[in-house]
Every structure is written in structure tokens, then in C-alpha cells.
N, C-alpha and C positions, 0 to 999 in steps of 0.2 A: 545606917547600919555599918558596923565595922567588920572587916574581914582580915585575917592574918595568913600570909602566905610564906611558907618555909622555903628558903632557897639554899642549896648546897652547891658550892663551887670549890675549885682547888684551893682558894684561900681561906675557906671555912664555911660556917652556916650562919645565915642571917634571917631575920624575920621582918617581912615587909607588911606594914599595916596600911590599909586603905579604907577611908571613911567616906561613905556616899550618903548625902542627905538631899532630899528633893529641893530644888531651887538653889543649891549651893554648889560651888566648885569642890570637886573631890580633894581631900587632904590625904597625903601619904607621908610615911616616915619608915625609915629602916633601922632595926636594932640588932645588936649581937646576941641579946638574951630574950627569951620568950616572955619572961616575967616583966621586963621593961616594956616590951611591945604591948602586952595586955594592959598595963598600967596606963600607958600613953593613950591607948584606944579608949579606955573607960573615961579618962579625964577629959580627953579632947572632945569626945562625943557629948559629954555632959556640958562642957563649956560652949560648944556650938549651940546646942539647944537652949542655953540660957543667955545667949548673946554675948558671952564673955571672951570668945576666941577670935583672934586675928589670923589671917593666912600665914602659914609656915614661911619662914625666911631662910630655909636651907639653901635655896638658890639665889638668894640676894647677892649681887655683885658678881655673880658667876657669868662668864662669857662662853661662846661656843668654843673659843680656843681652849678654855679651861676644861670643858667637857672632852674635847678631842685629845688634849694632853693626858688626861686621867684614863681615858679608854686606851690610848696607845701604850701607856705604862702598865696597866693592870689586866687588861683583857686581850688586846691584839696579840701579844707574844705567844698565846697559846693556840692561835688559829693557824690553819694550814696555808691559806692564801693571803698572808699578811703583806707581802711586798706590794701587790697592786693596790690593796687597801691603803697602804701608807701614801702612795702617790695620790690617790683620790682625796684622802683627808688633808693632805697638804694643800691641795687646791681649795678645798672648802675653808681651811684656816686662813689662807691668804685672802680669800674673797670676803668672807663675813665673820672671820674669827673674832673680831673686836666687838661684835654684836652681842648684847645682853641675851643670855640663854632664854629668858622669858619672852624676848621679842622675836624669836625664831618662829615664824609663822608659816603655814602652807603657802600663802601668797608670796612671802619673801623667797621661799625655797623654789617656788614655780618661776619666779623671775630669774633666779640664778640658773635654773635648768635651761631656760630659753637662751640666756647669755652664753652658757657652755656650749649648747648646740649650735649657736651662730658663730662661735669662734673656732677657726681651723687650728690644726696643730701641725708642727713641723715634722715630717718624716724624711730625715736627711736634709735635703735642701729644697724639698717639695712640700707645699702646703696642701694638706687634706682635710676635708670636712669630717666632723665627728658624727657618727651614726647615732640613732636612737638607742641602739643596744649599748654603745659606750656610755652615753649619758645615763642610762638606767644603771649602769654599774657604779657610777659616781654617787647616785642616790642610794643604791643598795649599801655602799660602804658607809654613808653617813647615818642611815636609819638606825643600825644597832647602837650607834653613839647616843643618839637622842632617846632611844628605847631604855638604855642604861641610866641616862639622866632622869627619866621619868620613873622607871620601875625599881632601880637599885639605890639611887642617890637622893630621890626626892627633890630634885632641883626644879623640875616642871611636872605638870599634871598629866601630860599626854605626849606622845610622839608625833610631831606635826608632819613627819615624812609619810605617814600612813595616808594622808589626805592629798598627796601630790600625785597627779596622774602620770604614769609612765608612758613612754612612747612605744609605738608598735614595732616589734622586732621581726625581722625576717625569719623564716623557717630554718635558716642555717645552710652552710655549705654542704654540698654533696659531691665535691670534686674527689674523684678516685682515679687511679691509674689504669689505663688500658693494658693489655698484655704487652704490647710493644713498648709502651712507656716504662713498665715494671722492668722488663729485660734490659732496657737502656740504663735505667737507674742502677740496677744491681751490677751491670758491667762497669758503670762509672765508679761505683763503690770499690770494685776490685782494683781500680787504679789509685785508690787513696792509700798509697804506701806509707805515708806519714801517720795515718790514722787507720791502721788495719782493722780495728774493731767496728769501724763504721758500718760495714755490711751486715755484721751480726746485730747491730742496733736496729738497722732498717728492717731486717727479717723478723726481729722480735715484734717491732711495731706492726708489720704486715700481718703476723699470724696471731698475735695476742690482742691487738687493738689497744696496747698500753700507751698511755700518754708519755710525752717527752720526760716530764718530771718523775713519772713512775719508773720508767726504764733507767733513767740516769741515777735515781736513788736505790737501784737494786744492789744488794750486798750478797756476798757468796753464801751466807747463811740462808738467803731466800731462794736459793737454787737447789733443786732436788732432781739430779739427773737420773737417778734410779726410778723415781716415780714419774719422771718426765713431766715436771711442772716448775713453775716459778711463783713466788708469792709477792705481790705488790702490797706492801705494808703502808706506804705513804701515798695514799690515794687522795684525789680531790674531795670526795665526799667523807673522808675520814674512816672508811671501812677497809679491812683487809680483804684482798681478792686473790684467789688462786687462778692461774691461767695455765693451760696445758702447753707443753713444749712439743712441737710436732715437726716433721719434715726437715726442710733445710735449716730452720731455726734451731732445732734440736742438735743437728750435726754441727752447726757453727758454734753453739754453745759448748759442745763436747770438745771441739778443737781449742776453743778459747780457754777452757777449763785447764788445759795442759800447762798453762803458764800462771795459774792462780796463785796468789800469795798464801802463806800458811794462816794468816789471820782471817778467820771466817767473817768478821765484821768489816772487812775491807770492801770497798765498792767494786762491783764487777768491772765497771768502766771508770777507772780512777784517773785523776790528774797525773800529769807527766813529771812535774818538777817536785822537788822537796817540799816546796810550800803548798802545793796543790794535791799531793798524793793521797791525802785524807779527805779529799773532796771529789765530786763527780767530774768526769771529763768534760771539758768544754770542746764540743765537736762542731760548733757552728760554722767555722770557716770551712772545714772539710765537707760538711753538708752542703753549703752553697756552691762549693767548687764542683761537687758531684751533680748538683742540679744543672749547672752550667754545661758540664760535659755531656749530660744526658739530653740537653736541649729542652728541659721541661720549663713551662711558663705557668704562672698563676698556681704554684704549688708550694705548700707549707709542709713542715714536718707533721703538723696535726692532721694533715690530709691523709697521712698513712693510716691513721686510726679510722678515718672515713672509708679508706680503701678496704681495710679489714672487714668492716661492718658491711660494706657493699658486696664484697666477695661472699661473705656468709649468707646474705640475702639472696644472692644470685645462685647459690648452690643448695637452697632448700631450707635454710635456717629461718625459723619464725621470729617475730618481733620480740617475743619474750626471751627466746634463747639468745638473740643479739644482745638485748638489755643485760642479761645475766653475765654474758661473756665480756662485755664492755664495762660493766660495773655501774649501769644506770639503775636507780631505784624505781623509776617509773617508765612507762612505755612512751611517754611524751617526747623524749629525746631521740627515739628511734623511729618515730613516725616518718621522718624524712626519707627512710629507705623502704617504705611500704610498697612503692611502686615497683621496686626491684624484686618483690616477692610474688608478683602476679603469675609468672610461669609456674612457680611451686604451687600456688593456690589452684591454678587451672588443673594441674596434674592430679592433685588431691580430689577435686570435683570429678575429674574424668574417671579416676579409679572407683569412686563411689557410684557413678552412673553405670559403669560397666558391671559392677557387682550387683546392682539393683535390678537394672532393666535388661541385662543380657544373661539372665540365669537360665 
């Protein structure tokens, strides 16, 4: 039985035909016109039933490197997180890029997975082991390449990545700043005279839970001081998210706005030089110096986001509220903060018991 699936992308509309007959490998092909798709489906299904059809040669001579190159050219540029994906795909290309696309099997990918896990990487001058989470990201970057080869280009019949077992990941970090650590960090930011906006950046991260890329990507058109909010347009999940401006973060943004450029499309935190003024500020050196001055260990910029979530949990916010503020689509990512909401839950139950039993 033949099925035709309409696919619409930024490059146009295509029609993918899949023919499944019992006892035979599925046949697929993609066309730009629906009439061509219907004609091929009718003719091919008849040829298969009459024994006159040989398997499609669309993927003949194609290698994994060919698939990665096509994906990198046609699909990857439209994705938000393309930089880490490029790193991952470069590894797959160097490892088994010369292998025929039809010979990429779950067994081969599993072997590569194990090799990657067993190979440490250099962090500065130190070798560090790769975690299951890191290896999973490499597989996650390759999977859409093979999916496109199967679903869009008809080079293979199925995505072998689907059958490769992923490693078990930890629940994630819950490192957050204590009151003393927060005060030390903000005091250290005050000393960053070469990067005076660092404290504002940190305050935004602490109060909005914004990611580093989201805060760096802020433009003045995304800042509404009258309504006391900012808009994160370039988010990890591709959705626009509004975040309230409150407390010290609001006051810091008001002060920073006094030196804002006339161009509303300019970055809120823009580069210093003529070459970088149209790009986000690179504040990594100032951030690392502030950490050193504050004597903070095992702390990353992303942990400011964890800190914001933890503060919300400890001050009565529910998991759904935390997910909404941080921009998570599901509650799974905020379950790590559930233990911090216990006091809030106890207070709710206590109020219920008092109202019911002490009437």
C-alpha cells in the first residue's frame, strides 16, 4: 500500500511516497509535484507486485559524509544550536564518513558510541572522560541527518540511530548560590570596571533565569522598561519568552539604558571594538575574574539559571510556575528542584488542615 506525505519547508513543498508490501523492504521516493508522486506510486507498486521492480538506487554510491555535507548545507543553518552540532558531525564524518550510507547500521553506530565514550578529551592541558550525556548529544546530532536521508532524500529506508541505546544521564546539576556567595559575586562584579555591565548581566540571570545566549542576544527593542519586562526572542527551544524585570535587575537596566544607542536593534550588551560592536559582548574573561575574586568554586554561568530556579522554589513557586518562567515545555526539566518546594507544600497542607479540622 502506497502513502503520500506532504512536506513543507523553507525551501518549498515536496511529496514523499512510501510503499510497504508484506515481505518486502519499504520503497521511498520524494517528488516536487504531487502528480509525479502519484504516478511513481502507481507504477512502482504495480511493478513490485508483478516482480518487475528492483530496489531504488537513490542512495547508491552515497556515503555518510555525503549525507552530513548535504544536511549541513541545506538544513543545519536554520537551526538554533548549529555550532555544537557541527562539532559533533565533524567527529562522525572523520570516524565513518567514508562508509556507504546503506552500510550505516545500529551495530556500527553502537561501536562508534562505545569508542567515543572510551576516548577522553582535552580540557586545556587535562584529559577528561566523556559522560553519557555528552555521547548522547553526539548521537542526537547524527540522528536527524540519517532521518533526512531516509525520509527526505530516499537514500536509505530507515534511520538506524533509532535503534541505538542511549546512556543513562544524571538528573543534572542543582548548584546554586548561597546568600553569602551571591553577595560575594555581586561585590566582585562591582569591581569589574573594564566591564561595568557584568553586574547587570548577572542580575538578569539571577532574576529571569535567562540563559547566557538569551541574555547576550538581547537587543534594546526587546527591553520594555515601562512594562518592566524583557523579551527573549532567541531561545533554545525556538519560542519567544517574556520575563519580568524586577528589583535590582530593573534598576540596573534603567541605569544601563541611560547610555543606550539610538538604534533599537543594537545589542543591549554589545562588543567594544568597531569590529565587534554589532555583536554581543564577550564577557568571559570578566566573568572568570569575578568568580576568582568571589572565591567561588565549581560554578558556571549557567548555574545562575539554576540559582534563579532554586530561589523561586524556595520562595513558594510551584514546578509549573518555574517551568513557565524558565521557558521549559515540560515539567521534567524542573523536577530537580522539587525537593526545594517541600516547605511550600507543607505550608499549603498546614493551611488546609487548619481550615478543615480547626473550624
